[in-house]
Chimera marker file (.cmm) of the C-alpha trace (Angstrom):
<marker_set name="trace">
<marker id="1" x="-7.998" y="-53.043" z="-56.760" r="1" g="1" b="0" radius="0.5"/>
<marker id="2" x="-11.177" y="-54.479" z="-58.076" r="1" g="1" b="0" radius="0.5"/>
<marker id="3" x="-14.668" y="-53.501" z="-57.099" r="1" g="1" b="0" radius="0.5"/>
<marker id="4" x="-15.073" y="-56.845" z="-55.305" r="1" g="1" b="0" radius="0.5"/>
<marker id="5" x="-12.144" y="-56.077" z="-52.992" r="1" g="1" b="0" radius="0.5"/>
<marker id="6" x="-13.463" y="-52.568" z="-52.398" r="1" g="1" b="0" radius="0.5"/>
<marker id="7" x="-16.904" y="-53.933" z="-51.533" r="1" g="1" b="0" radius="0.5"/>
<marker id="8" x="-15.335" y="-56.275" z="-48.959" r="1" g="1" b="0" radius="0.5"/>
<marker id="9" x="-13.446" y="-53.362" z="-47.343" r="1" g="1" b="0" radius="0.5"/>
<marker id="10" x="-16.488" y="-51.052" z="-47.098" r="1" g="1" b="0" radius="0.5"/>
<marker id="11" x="-17.607" y="-52.348" z="-43.664" r="1" g="1" b="0" radius="0.5"/>
<marker id="12" x="-14.051" y="-52.006" z="-42.366" r="1" g="1" b="0" radius="0.5"/>
<marker id="13" x="-13.844" y="-48.364" z="-43.552" r="1" g="1" b="0" radius="0.5"/>
<marker id="14" x="-17.268" y="-47.626" z="-42.079" r="1" g="1" b="0" radius="0.5"/>
<marker id="15" x="-16.310" y="-49.035" z="-38.697" r="1" g="1" b="0" radius="0.5"/>
<marker id="16" x="-12.944" y="-47.182" z="-38.873" r="1" g="1" b="0" radius="0.5"/>
<marker id="17" x="-14.796" y="-43.910" z="-39.639" r="1" g="1" b="0" radius="0.5"/>
<marker id="18" x="-17.235" y="-44.450" z="-36.749" r="1" g="1" b="0" radius="0.5"/>
<marker id="19" x="-14.453" y="-45.269" z="-34.297" r="1" g="1" b="0" radius="0.5"/>
<marker id="20" x="-12.318" y="-42.301" z="-35.336" r="1" g="1" b="0" radius="0.5"/>
<marker id="21" x="-15.362" y="-40.003" z="-35.021" r="1" g="1" b="0" radius="0.5"/>
<marker id="22" x="-16.005" y="-41.293" z="-31.509" r="1" g="1" b="0" radius="0.5"/>
<marker id="23" x="-12.346" y="-40.807" z="-30.568" r="1" g="1" b="0" radius="0.5"/>
<marker id="24" x="-12.500" y="-37.249" z="-31.931" r="1" g="1" b="0" radius="0.5"/>
<marker id="25" x="-15.630" y="-36.517" z="-29.882" r="1" g="1" b="0" radius="0.5"/>
<marker id="26" x="-14.002" y="-37.889" z="-26.708" r="1" g="1" b="0" radius="0.5"/>
<marker id="27" x="-10.839" y="-35.878" z="-27.394" r="1" g="1" b="0" radius="0.5"/>
<marker id="28" x="-12.826" y="-32.669" z="-27.913" r="1" g="1" b="0" radius="0.5"/>
<marker id="29" x="-14.773" y="-33.216" z="-24.680" r="1" g="1" b="0" radius="0.5"/>
<marker id="30" x="-11.513" y="-33.764" z="-22.791" r="1" g="1" b="0" radius="0.5"/>
<marker id="31" x="-10.066" y="-30.599" z="-24.295" r="1" g="1" b="0" radius="0.5"/>
<marker id="32" x="-13.199" y="-28.664" z="-23.347" r="1" g="1" b="0" radius="0.5"/>
<marker id="33" x="-12.940" y="-29.858" z="-19.757" r="1" g="1" b="0" radius="0.5"/>
<marker id="34" x="-9.197" y="-29.050" z="-19.640" r="1" g="1" b="0" radius="0.5"/>
<marker id="35" x="-9.856" y="-25.540" z="-20.973" r="1" g="1" b="0" radius="0.5"/>
<marker id="36" x="-12.629" y="-25.112" z="-18.425" r="1" g="1" b="0" radius="0.5"/>
<marker id="37" x="-10.202" y="-25.951" z="-15.607" r="1" g="1" b="0" radius="0.5"/>
<marker id="38" x="-7.697" y="-23.479" z="-17.037" r="1" g="1" b="0" radius="0.5"/>
<marker id="39" x="-10.321" y="-20.749" z="-17.164" r="1" g="1" b="0" radius="0.5"/>
<marker id="40" x="-11.386" y="-21.565" z="-13.595" r="1" g="1" b="0" radius="0.5"/>
<marker id="41" x="-7.794" y="-21.387" z="-12.380" r="1" g="1" b="0" radius="0.5"/>
<marker id="42" x="-7.216" y="-18.054" z="-14.147" r="1" g="1" b="0" radius="0.5"/>
<marker id="43" x="-10.462" y="-16.639" z="-12.753" r="1" g="1" b="0" radius="0.5"/>
<marker id="44" x="-9.439" y="-17.564" z="-9.201" r="1" g="1" b="0" radius="0.5"/>
<marker id="45" x="-6.000" y="-16.050" z="-9.758" r="1" g="1" b="0" radius="0.5"/>
<marker id="46" x="-7.586" y="-12.866" z="-11.149" r="1" g="1" b="0" radius="0.5"/>
<marker id="47" x="-9.879" y="-12.535" z="-8.132" r="1" g="1" b="0" radius="0.5"/>
<marker id="48" x="-6.933" y="-13.100" z="-5.807" r="1" g="1" b="0" radius="0.5"/>
<marker id="49" x="-4.900" y="-10.372" z="-7.572" r="1" g="1" b="0" radius="0.5"/>
<marker id="50" x="-7.858" y="-7.970" z="-7.389" r="1" g="1" b="0" radius="0.5"/>
<marker id="51" x="-8.207" y="-8.637" z="-3.664" r="1" g="1" b="0" radius="0.5"/>
<marker id="52" x="-4.467" y="-8.047" z="-3.114" r="1" g="1" b="0" radius="0.5"/>
<marker id="53" x="-4.716" y="-4.812" z="-5.097" r="1" g="1" b="0" radius="0.5"/>
<marker id="54" x="-7.659" y="-3.648" z="-2.975" r="1" g="1" b="0" radius="0.5"/>
<marker id="55" x="-5.814" y="-4.478" z="0.254" r="1" g="1" b="0" radius="0.5"/>
<marker id="56" x="-2.706" y="-2.609" z="-0.920" r="1" g="1" b="0" radius="0.5"/>
<marker id="57" x="-4.785" y="0.439" z="-1.929" r="1" g="1" b="0" radius="0.5"/>
<marker id="58" x="-6.403" y="0.494" z="1.499" r="1" g="1" b="0" radius="0.5"/>
<marker id="59" x="-3.038" y="0.203" z="3.273" r="1" g="1" b="0" radius="0.5"/>
<marker id="60" x="-1.628" y="2.982" z="1.066" r="1" g="1" b="0" radius="0.5"/>
<marker id="61" x="-4.584" y="5.199" z="1.937" r="1" g="1" b="0" radius="0.5"/>
<marker id="62" x="-4.017" y="4.491" z="5.653" r="1" g="1" b="0" radius="0.5"/>
<marker id="63" x="-0.301" y="5.188" z="5.431" r="1" g="1" b="0" radius="0.5"/>
<marker id="64" x="-0.637" y="8.424" z="3.473" r="1" g="1" b="0" radius="0.5"/>
<marker id="65" x="-3.518" y="10.008" z="5.367" r="1" g="1" b="0" radius="0.5"/>
<marker id="66" x="-2.720" y="13.633" z="6.246" r="1" g="1" b="0" radius="0.5"/>
<marker id="67" x="-2.978" y="13.243" z="10.022" r="1" g="1" b="0" radius="0.5"/>
<marker id="68" x="-0.434" y="10.419" z="10.077" r="1" g="1" b="0" radius="0.5"/>
<marker id="69" x="1.961" y="12.301" z="7.768" r="1" g="1" b="0" radius="0.5"/>
<marker id="70" x="1.672" y="15.408" z="9.919" r="1" g="1" b="0" radius="0.5"/>
<marker id="71" x="2.334" y="13.407" z="13.063" r="1" g="1" b="0" radius="0.5"/>
<marker id="72" x="5.348" y="11.648" z="11.485" r="1" g="1" b="0" radius="0.5"/>
<marker id="73" x="6.758" y="14.974" z="10.262" r="1" g="1" b="0" radius="0.5"/>
<marker id="74" x="6.510" y="16.482" z="13.735" r="1" g="1" b="0" radius="0.5"/>
<marker id="75" x="7.879" y="13.412" z="15.566" r="1" g="1" b="0" radius="0.5"/>
<marker id="76" x="10.613" y="12.074" z="13.280" r="1" g="1" b="0" radius="0.5"/>
<marker id="77" x="11.711" y="15.195" z="11.422" r="1" g="1" b="0" radius="0.5"/>
<marker id="78" x="10.911" y="17.725" z="14.195" r="1" g="1" b="0" radius="0.5"/>
<marker id="79" x="8.941" y="19.898" z="11.804" r="1" g="1" b="0" radius="0.5"/>
<marker id="80" x="6.546" y="22.510" z="13.171" r="1" g="1" b="0" radius="0.5"/>
<marker id="81" x="3.220" y="23.761" z="11.935" r="1" g="1" b="0" radius="0.5"/>
<marker id="82" x="3.272" y="26.702" z="9.560" r="1" g="1" b="0" radius="0.5"/>
<marker id="83" x="2.373" y="30.047" z="11.008" r="1" g="1" b="0" radius="0.5"/>
<marker id="84" x="0.631" y="32.781" z="9.038" r="1" g="1" b="0" radius="0.5"/>
<marker id="85" x="3.621" y="35.157" z="9.110" r="1" g="1" b="0" radius="0.5"/>
<marker id="86" x="5.839" y="32.479" z="7.532" r="1" g="1" b="0" radius="0.5"/>
<marker id="87" x="3.850" y="32.235" z="4.328" r="1" g="1" b="0" radius="0.5"/>
<marker id="88" x="5.305" y="34.106" z="1.353" r="1" g="1" b="0" radius="0.5"/>
<marker id="89" x="2.883" y="34.993" z="-1.429" r="1" g="1" b="0" radius="0.5"/>
<marker id="90" x="4.374" y="35.488" z="-4.846" r="1" g="1" b="0" radius="0.5"/>
<marker id="91" x="2.112" y="37.533" z="-7.086" r="1" g="1" b="0" radius="0.5"/>
<marker id="92" x="2.618" y="38.745" z="-10.610" r="1" g="1" b="0" radius="0.5"/>
<marker id="93" x="0.605" y="41.767" z="-11.705" r="1" g="1" b="0" radius="0.5"/>
<marker id="94" x="-2.125" y="41.264" z="-9.148" r="1" g="1" b="0" radius="0.5"/>
<marker id="95" x="-2.677" y="43.427" z="-6.114" r="1" g="1" b="0" radius="0.5"/>
<marker id="96" x="-0.245" y="42.990" z="-3.226" r="1" g="1" b="0" radius="0.5"/>
<marker id="97" x="-1.125" y="40.548" z="-0.502" r="1" g="1" b="0" radius="0.5"/>
<marker id="98" x="-1.845" y="41.813" z="2.944" r="1" g="1" b="0" radius="0.5"/>
<marker id="99" x="-0.114" y="39.633" z="5.549" r="1" g="1" b="0" radius="0.5"/>
<marker id="100" x="-1.520" y="39.763" z="9.034" r="1" g="1" b="0" radius="0.5"/>
<marker id="101" x="-0.410" y="37.634" z="11.966" r="1" g="1" b="0" radius="0.5"/>
<marker id="102" x="-3.991" y="36.561" z="12.698" r="1" g="1" b="0" radius="0.5"/>
<marker id="103" x="-5.192" y="35.914" z="9.153" r="1" g="1" b="0" radius="0.5"/>
<marker id="104" x="-3.892" y="35.621" z="5.613" r="1" g="1" b="0" radius="0.5"/>
<marker id="105" x="-5.854" y="37.320" z="2.826" r="1" g="1" b="0" radius="0.5"/>
<marker id="106" x="-5.868" y="35.754" z="-0.601" r="1" g="1" b="0" radius="0.5"/>
<marker id="107" x="-5.872" y="38.506" z="-3.295" r="1" g="1" b="0" radius="0.5"/>
<marker id="108" x="-7.882" y="36.382" z="-5.741" r="1" g="1" b="0" radius="0.5"/>
<marker id="109" x="-11.053" y="35.818" z="-3.725" r="1" g="1" b="0" radius="0.5"/>
<marker id="110" x="-10.429" y="38.028" z="-0.642" r="1" g="1" b="0" radius="0.5"/>
<marker id="111" x="-11.049" y="35.235" z="1.840" r="1" g="1" b="0" radius="0.5"/>
<marker id="112" x="-9.331" y="35.379" z="5.209" r="1" g="1" b="0" radius="0.5"/>
<marker id="113" x="-7.789" y="32.149" z="6.391" r="1" g="1" b="0" radius="0.5"/>
<marker id="114" x="-7.124" y="31.319" z="10.042" r="1" g="1" b="0" radius="0.5"/>
<marker id="115" x="-3.868" y="29.811" z="11.243" r="1" g="1" b="0" radius="0.5"/>
<marker id="116" x="-2.973" y="26.804" z="9.149" r="1" g="1" b="0" radius="0.5"/>
<link id1="1" id2="2" r="1" g="1" b="0" radius="0.2"/>
<link id1="2" id2="3" r="1" g="1" b="0" radius="0.2"/>
<link id1="3" id2="4" r="1" g="1" b="0" radius="0.2"/>
<link id1="4" id2="5" r="1" g="1" b="0" radius="0.2"/>
<link id1="5" id2="6" r="1" g="1" b="0" radius="0.2"/>
<link id1="6" id2="7" r="1" g="1" b="0" radius="0.2"/>
<link id1="7" id2="8" r="1" g="1" b="0" radius="0.2"/>
<link id1="8" id2="9" r="1" g="1" b="0" radius="0.2"/>
<link id1="9" id2="10" r="1" g="1" b="0" radius="0.2"/>
<link id1="10" id2="11" r="1" g="1" b="0" radius="0.2"/>
<link id1="11" id2="12" r="1" g="1" b="0" radius="0.2"/>
<link id1="12" id2="13" r="1" g="1" b="0" radius="0.2"/>
<link id1="13" id2="14" r="1" g="1" b="0" radius="0.2"/>
<link id1="14" id2="15" r="1" g="1" b="0" radius="0.2"/>
<link id1="15" id2="16" r="1" g="1" b="0" radius="0.2"/>
<link id1="16" id2="17" r="1" g="1" b="0" radius="0.2"/>
<link id1="17" id2="18" r="1" g="1" b="0" radius="0.2"/>
<link id1="18" id2="19" r="1" g="1" b="0" radius="0.2"/>
<link id1="19" id2="20" r="1" g="1" b="0" radius="0.2"/>
<link id1="20" id2="21" r="1" g="1" b="0" radius="0.2"/>
<link id1="21" id2="22" r="1" g="1" b="0" radius="0.2"/>
<link id1="22" id2="23" r="1" g="1" b="0" radius="0.2"/>
<link id1="23" id2="24" r="1" g="1" b="0" radius="0.2"/>
<link id1="24" id2="25" r="1" g="1" b="0" radius="0.2"/>
<link id1="25" id2="26" r="1" g="1" b="0" radius="0.2"/>
<link id1="26" id2="27" r="1" g="1" b="0" radius="0.2"/>
<link id1="27" id2="28" r="1" g="1" b="0" radius="0.2"/>
<link id1="28" id2="29" r="1" g="1" b="0" radius="0.2"/>
<link id1="29" id2="30" r="1" g="1" b="0" radius="0.2"/>
<link id1="30" id2="31" r="1" g="1" b="0" radius="0.2"/>
<link id1="31" id2="32" r="1" g="1" b="0" radius="0.2"/>
<link id1="32" id2="33" r="1" g="1" b="0" radius="0.2"/>
<link id1="33" id2="34" r="1" g="1" b="0" radius="0.2"/>
<link id1="34" id2="35" r="1" g="1" b="0" radius="0.2"/>
<link id1="35" id2="36" r="1" g="1" b="0" radius="0.2"/>
<link id1="36" id2="37" r="1" g="1" b="0" radius="0.2"/>
<link id1="37" id2="38" r="1" g="1" b="0" radius="0.2"/>
<link id1="38" id2="39" r="1" g="1" b="0" radius="0.2"/>
<link id1="39" id2="40" r="1" g="1" b="0" radius="0.2"/>
<link id1="40" id2="41" r="1" g="1" b="0" radius="0.2"/>
<link id1="41" id2="42" r="1" g="1" b="0" radius="0.2"/>
<link id1="42" id2="43" r="1" g="1" b="0" radius="0.2"/>
<link id1="43" id2="44" r="1" g="1" b="0" radius="0.2"/>
<link id1="44" id2="45" r="1" g="1" b="0" radius="0.2"/>
<link id1="45" id2="46" r="1" g="1" b="0" radius="0.2"/>
<link id1="46" id2="47" r="1" g="1" b="0" radius="0.2"/>
<link id1="47" id2="48" r="1" g="1" b="0" radius="0.2"/>
<link id1="48" id2="49" r="1" g="1" b="0" radius="0.2"/>
<link id1="49" id2="50" r="1" g="1" b="0" radius="0.2"/>
<link id1="50" id2="51" r="1" g="1" b="0" radius="0.2"/>
<link id1="51" id2="52" r="1" g="1" b="0" radius="0.2"/>
<link id1="52" id2="53" r="1" g="1" b="0" radius="0.2"/>
<link id1="53" id2="54" r="1" g="1" b="0" radius="0.2"/>
<link id1="54" id2="55" r="1" g="1" b="0" radius="0.2"/>
<link id1="55" id2="56" r="1" g="1" b="0" radius="0.2"/>
<link id1="56" id2="57" r="1" g="1" b="0" radius="0.2"/>
<link id1="57" id2="58" r="1" g="1" b="0" radius="0.2"/>
<link id1="58" id2="59" r="1" g="1" b="0" radius="0.2"/>
<link id1="59" id2="60" r="1" g="1" b="0" radius="0.2"/>
<link id1="60" id2="61" r="1" g="1" b="0" radius="0.2"/>
<link id1="61" id2="62" r="1" g="1" b="0" radius="0.2"/>
<link id1="62" id2="63" r="1" g="1" b="0" radius="0.2"/>
<link id1="63" id2="64" r="1" g="1" b="0" radius="0.2"/>
<link id1="64" id2="65" r="1" g="1" b="0" radius="0.2"/>
<link id1="65" id2="66" r="1" g="1" b="0" radius="0.2"/>
<link id1="66" id2="67" r="1" g="1" b="0" radius="0.2"/>
<link id1="67" id2="68" r="1" g="1" b="0" radius="0.2"/>
<link id1="68" id2="69" r="1" g="1" b="0" radius="0.2"/>
<link id1="69" id2="70" r="1" g="1" b="0" radius="0.2"/>
<link id1="70" id2="71" r="1" g="1" b="0" radius="0.2"/>
<link id1="71" id2="72" r="1" g="1" b="0" radius="0.2"/>
<link id1="72" id2="73" r="1" g="1" b="0" radius="0.2"/>
<link id1="73" id2="74" r="1" g="1" b="0" radius="0.2"/>
<link id1="74" id2="75" r="1" g="1" b="0" radius="0.2"/>
<link id1="75" id2="76" r="1" g="1" b="0" radius="0.2"/>
<link id1="76" id2="77" r="1" g="1" b="0" radius="0.2"/>
<link id1="77" id2="78" r="1" g="1" b="0" radius="0.2"/>
<link id1="78" id2="79" r="1" g="1" b="0" radius="0.2"/>
<link id1="79" id2="80" r="1" g="1" b="0" radius="0.2"/>
<link id1="80" id2="81" r="1" g="1" b="0" radius="0.2"/>
<link id1="81" id2="82" r="1" g="1" b="0" radius="0.2"/>
<link id1="82" id2="83" r="1" g="1" b="0" radius="0.2"/>
<link id1="83" id2="84" r="1" g="1" b="0" radius="0.2"/>
<link id1="84" id2="85" r="1" g="1" b="0" radius="0.2"/>
<link id1="85" id2="86" r="1" g="1" b="0" radius="0.2"/>
<link id1="86" id2="87" r="1" g="1" b="0" radius="0.2"/>
<link id1="87" id2="88" r="1" g="1" b="0" radius="0.2"/>
<link id1="88" id2="89" r="1" g="1" b="0" radius="0.2"/>
<link id1="89" id2="90" r="1" g="1" b="0" radius="0.2"/>
<link id1="90" id2="91" r="1" g="1" b="0" radius="0.2"/>
<link id1="91" id2="92" r="1" g="1" b="0" radius="0.2"/>
<link id1="92" id2="93" r="1" g="1" b="0" radius="0.2"/>
<link id1="93" id2="94" r="1" g="1" b="0" radius="0.2"/>
<link id1="94" id2="95" r="1" g="1" b="0" radius="0.2"/>
<link id1="95" id2="96" r="1" g="1" b="0" radius="0.2"/>
<link id1="96" id2="97" r="1" g="1" b="0" radius="0.2"/>
<link id1="97" id2="98" r="1" g="1" b="0" radius="0.2"/>
<link id1="98" id2="99" r="1" g="1" b="0" radius="0.2"/>
<link id1="99" id2="100" r="1" g="1" b="0" radius="0.2"/>
<link id1="100" id2="101" r="1" g="1" b="0" radius="0.2"/>
<link id1="101" id2="102" r="1" g="1" b="0" radius="0.2"/>
<link id1="102" id2="103" r="1" g="1" b="0" radius="0.2"/>
<link id1="103" id2="104" r="1" g="1" b="0" radius="0.2"/>
<link id1="104" id2="105" r="1" g="1" b="0" radius="0.2"/>
<link id1="105" id2="106" r="1" g="1" b="0" radius="0.2"/>
<link id1="106" id2="107" r="1" g="1" b="0" radius="0.2"/>
<link id1="107" id2="108" r="1" g="1" b="0" radius="0.2"/>
<link id1="108" id2="109" r="1" g="1" b="0" radius="0.2"/>
<link id1="109" id2="110" r="1" g="1" b="0" radius="0.2"/>
<link id1="110" id2="111" r="1" g="1" b="0" radius="0.2"/>
<link id1="111" id2="112" r="1" g="1" b="0" radius="0.2"/>
<link id1="112" id2="113" r="1" g="1" b="0" radius="0.2"/>
<link id1="113" id2="114" r="1" g="1" b="0" radius="0.2"/>
<link id1="114" id2="115" r="1" g="1" b="0" radius="0.2"/>
<link id1="115" id2="116" r="1" g="1" b="0" radius="0.2"/>
</marker_set>
């Protein structure tokens, strides 16, 4: 290939380089937009999952609240409330526990508790 042939092909190579650069720029812009849509979709999905999690946590808190559990235990399983004379205190080396029908005394802090 002589220098004369190379000189004739220089404009062709220059135009080819410019066109390929423009195609690369367009391709990168399309990829950027596509990635933006993917991020948007994932962000929406993430927010939806967080909302579902919050709703489920609220429903779990409603289902497991103590009043509802107590009511269900009394209605479905015919359980009764604990009375003070039914409580058995197991102590190790500590002082014995005084059991009274009206109140239960805790040997650790000596606080009387009413019927549970």
